[in-house]
N, C-alpha and C positions, 0 to 999 in steps of 0.2 A: 368517471366513465373511461378515461384514457387508461387508468390503472387496470380497470376491469378487462379491457380489450388486450392489454399487455399480458395479464395472467392467463387469459383464455388462449392467446397465441402460444405462450410457452407450454401450456398444458397439452395442447393437441399437436404441436409441431416439434417440440424439443424434448420434453421429458417423456420417458417411457417406463421408468421404474415405478412400482406401486407407491413407495414412500414419497417420491417426487410428485406424483400425481395427486397424492393425498394432501400434500402441502398446498398445491394449487387449488384443490377442492376447498380447503378451509379458507384460503385467501379470497375465494369468491365472495364470502360473506361480508368482507369489509365493504365493498361497493354496494352489495345487495342491501345492507342495513343502512349505510350512510346516505345513499342516494334518496330514498324516501324521507329520511330524517332531515337532511339538508334541504330537500324540496319543501317540506313543511315549514322549516325555519325561514326560507326565502319568501314563502307565501305570507307568513306572519309579518315579515319586515317590509312588505311592499309599501305600506302607507305610513311608515315611520318617518319622522322628520330627521334631517341631518343633525348629527350630534346627540341624538336621544340615546340614552343608555339602554342597551338591549342585551347586555352580557348575561344577566340572570335568566332571561327567557331562553337564550341560546343554550346556556349550560343545562337547563332542565331537559332539553332534548338530546344534547350531545352526550352527557354522562351516561344515561341508560343505554344509549346505542353503543358506547365504548365498552360497557360491561358485557353486553351481549356478544360483541366481537371477541373480547378476551375469553369468554366462555367457549366460543367455537374453536379458537386457536389452541386452547388448553384441553380440548375434548379427550385426547388420548390419556389424560391423567384421571379424568372423572367419568367420562362417557355418559354425560347427562344431556348431550345434544344428539349424538349418534351412538348407538350401542352395538358393539360387535360381539356376536356369540362366541363361545369358547371354541377355539380352533380356527376362527376366521378373523383374528385381530389384524392380520396383515393383508386382509382382502378389502378392496374398495367396493365390492359388489354386494356382499351379504352384510346387511346392517339393519337396525331398527331405529325409528325416531323416538326421542324422549321428550320430556316436558319443556326443556329449554328451547328445543326446535319449535315447539308449538308457540312458546312465548315470542320467538323471533318472527314467526309468521303473523301472529297477532299484532306485534309492534309495526311491522311493515304495512299491513293492511290498514291499521288505525292511522298511521302517518299519511298514507295515500288518500284515505277517505276524508280525513280532516283537512288535508291540503285542498281537495276538490271543493269541500264546503266553503273554506276560506276564499278560494278563487271565485266561486259563484257569488258569494256575498259582496266581495269587493268589486267584481265586475258589474253587478247590478247597481252598487253604490256609485260607481264612476260615471254612470249615465252614458256610457259609450254604446255603440252598436256592436253586434256580434258578441254579446256578453257570454253566450253559451260556447263560444269557440274554444277557450282553454279547457273546458270541461270534457269535450269529446275525446281527446287523446287520453285524458285521465281515466275516463270510464273504460276505454279500450284496455288500458293497462291493468285496471282492477279485474276486468273480465278475463284477461289473459292469465293473471295470477291465480284466480279461482280454478280455471280450467287446467292450468299446469299442476296445481296441488292435487286436483281430482284425477290427474293422469289420463285425460281424454286423448285418444289416439290421434285425432286430426290435428291437435296442437303440435305434437312431436313430428307429424308428417309434413306440415306446411310451414309452421312458424315455431320450430323447436329451438332456435338459437336464442337462448335466454339473454345473453349479453347484448346482441344486436337489437332485439325487440324492446327490452327495457330502456336502453340508452336512447333509442330512436323516439320512443313515446315520451320520455321525460324531456328530451330536447324539444319535441313538438309542443308540449304544454307551455313552455316559456316562450317559444317563438310565437305561439298563438296569443299569449298575453301581450306581447309587443304589438302584434298586428291589431288586436282589438283595443289597444290603448291602455290596458291595465298597467303595464309597465311603461311609464312615460319616457319619451325620448326628447332630445333637445328640440326646442321650437324657436328659440331666439336666434335664428340663423344670421340676421343682419348684424347683431351685436357680436356674435361669435366670429363672424367673418372679418369684421373690423378689428377684432382683438388679435388677429393673427399678425403680430408685429414683424416687420422686416420683409413682408411679402407684398409686392405690388401686383394685384390680380383683379380680375373682373369676370363675373358670370353673366352671360346673356342668354336670351331665349334663342329659338331657331332662326329668328329674323334679325339677330344681332342687337336686339333691344336690351339695354343695360338693366340688370336686375339687382346685382350686388357688386360692390367694389371694395377693395382694400388698398390702403396706402395711396401712393401717388401714381396711379396707373395712367399711362398716356392715352390721350384721346386719338385713336388711330382710325383712319377712314375705313369704309366697308371693303374697298378694294384690297387693302392690306389684310383685313380679316379673312377674306376669301383666299388670299394667298397662303395664309397660315394654316388653312385646312389641309394643304398638301404637305407642308413641312415648316421647320423653324425659319426665322428671318432675323438677320442682324441689321439693326438700323444704326443711326448716328450715335456717337458717344459710346460705342461698344455695348449697346443694350440689345439683348437677344429676346425676341418675342416667341412665346411658345403657345401651343393650343392643345386642348384635350376635350374630347367629347364627354359630356356628362348627361345624366338623365334630364331631358327637357331642354337642352341647349348646349352652350359651349362654355369652356373655361379658358380664359386667356391670362397669362402671367408673364411678367418681365423679369429678366435676370441681367445683372451687371457683369458682363464678361470682358470688360476692358482689360483687366489685369491678365486674364487668360489669353486675350488676343496679343497683348504685348509679349507675353512669354512665348506664344506660338510664333510671333514674328522673330523673336530672338532665336528660337530653335531653327526656323527656316534659314536665317542668316548663318547659323553655325553649320547647318547641313550643307549649304552652298559652299562655305569655306572648306568643309571636309571633302566635298566633291572635287573642288579645285586642287586641294592638296593630294587627293587620291589620283587625279589625272596627272599631276606633276610627278608623283612617285612612280606611276606606271611608265611615264615617258623616261624617267631616269632608269628604271629597271630595264626597259627595252634597250636604251642606249648602252647600259652596262652589259646586257646580254650580248648585244652585237659586238661590243669591244672584246668581251671574253671569247666570243666565237672566232673573231679575227685573230686574236692572240693564239688561240688553240690551233687554228689552221696554220698560222705562221710557224708555230712550234713544231707541228707535225711535218710541215714542208721542210723545215730545216733538218729535222730528224731524218726524214727520208733521203734528203740530199746528202747528208753526212754519211748515211749507211750505204748509199749507192753511188758515191762519188767516183769510185773506180770504174763502174760500169758506164757512167756517163762519159768519163774520159776515154774509155775504150771505144764507145760509139763514135766519139769525135775523131779518134784515130782512124777508125774504119772509113768514116766519111772522107777524110783527107786522102786516104789511099784510093777510095772509089773515084775521086776526081782525077787522080793521076793515071790510073790504069787504062789501058786500051784493049785488054784482053776480055773477051766476053765471058770466058770461063772464070777468070778471077773476079770479074764484076759480079757474076751471079753468086759466087762463093762469099764475097764480102756482104752482099745483100742478105744471104742466109745467116751470116754471123750477126748482122745488125738485128735481124728478126729475133734470133735466139736471145741476144742480150736484152732487146726491147721487151720480149715476153717475160724475162726474169724481172725487169724493172716493174712491169705492170703487176705481176703476181706478188712481188715483194712489197709493193706499195699497198696492195689489198691486205696482205697479212699484217702489215704495220697498223693500218687504219682499223682493222678488226680488233687487233690487240688493244689499242688505246681507246676505242669507242665502247667496247663491251666488257672489258675486264673489270671485275670487282673482287671483293675479298672472299666471296663464297665459292667461286667456280673459276675454271680456266676459260679464257675467251676462245682459244684456238682448239681445234679438234684434229684427229688423224685425217679426216676427210679433206681438210684444208691443205695438208701436205700432199696428199694423193692427187688432188686436182692441180696443184702447182707443178708437181713432177710430170703429170700427164700432159699438160700444155707445153711444158719445156721440151719433153721428148717428142711431141708432135712437131715442134718448130725445128728440131735437129734434123728432121728429114730433108729440110731445104739445104742442109750442109752435107747431104749424102752420108749421114751417120745414123745407124740403127740404134735407137736408145730404148732400153727396157728398164723397168723399175720393179721392186718388190718391197712392200711395206707390211710388216707384221709386228706391231708394237701394242697389241691389244692387252697383253698381260702385264705390260709395264706402265708406269705412270710418267708420261712425257709431259713436261711443262711447256709453256708457250715459247720461251726462249730456246728450248732444245729443239722444238719443231722448226723454228726459223733457222737455227744453226744447221740442221740437216739440209734444208733447201739451199742455204748459203754455201755449204760444202759441195753440194752437187754442182752449183754454178761455177765454183772455183775450179773443180775438176774439168768441167767442160771447157772453160776458158783456157786452161793450161794445155789441153789436149786437142784443141780445135783441128790442128793440121797434122796430128799424129795418130788419129784413131779412126776406125771405121765402125766400131760398135762399142757400146757401153752398157753394162748391167749394174744398176745402182740398187743395192740391197740395204734396207734399213730395218733392223730387227734387234 
């Protein structure tokens, strides 16, 4: 049946060429012939004892069926099953039935009818109720086959899927045989349940009355059983109690999970140790990050102090003169000089920090705008010294590096410091 559905799916959903569809068409006859044949064989074997030799009986049915299947698969060589007129050999639509096709239909019908007769006789002999039950789907299958051969239109319109109909009705025949008792099922449940070695289990009815048990199942109180209806429960000695609803009652079984609990405890201890180690590593990382940050800050501070030592000394000199002078004009001029030098210190520190915090291998940290802003602020501060300062920067077509931009600003400051008392106007051009 599964093979038949597979071929049907390939034929209608995958293959589109005439040759491919013809191969699937011929393969249809493998399940069409074998399903009735094996159905009859199964019906004949239902009352046989275990170990009884039935090979000859089965061979008498299987060998003719295989011959018919081979005749269909080799039809293109002899055309004794389907005959294709001249000019239509590669067409799957125009063909005629030949005598082997009639033999196949007769074989299938005989197998189905004999199978129904065998099932009816064995059903009556078994003394069970509903002895007619397996016959009903068999009669429906026979009737469908006759109507399909005669080409009745309502068959194609409503139940035209041959694969689904035949497989469904054949499965219904044997399911009906199970229901009516023709095919016996296990009845020695107590012995079978006790034979399940290694399983401590118990089956109860809805009121928790014991019906079957296996192994050494613990005698647990009803309160514990009601708790198990919600979820599993682990009791002493690492025994886990489980519950499952079954038809007519409950299934309880016990599992020894002590080894798993020990492993779980070991895993928890390892996780706790890893968490402690992780916290320690995080603290070490934080301390190391703080230490590196302080070292970097100290390095930058030393760097800035070394680069601006002259300006710091100059401001100290101005402060000493500021304390000594009594002239208001000199006092204001000294304050202006201090502001100019202090502005340079501030902007120079910003340039240094920007250079060391953002510079990487792929790009320059400083831009032309940084130089322009520094010059603008210094020129603004020079007004306090009554010096008109202008600047002009046009380096867009040149590639100025970070150090060169800083050197331009350093040179501007050096000029200003050298000419504090000897100039009234300065134009600084950088291009």
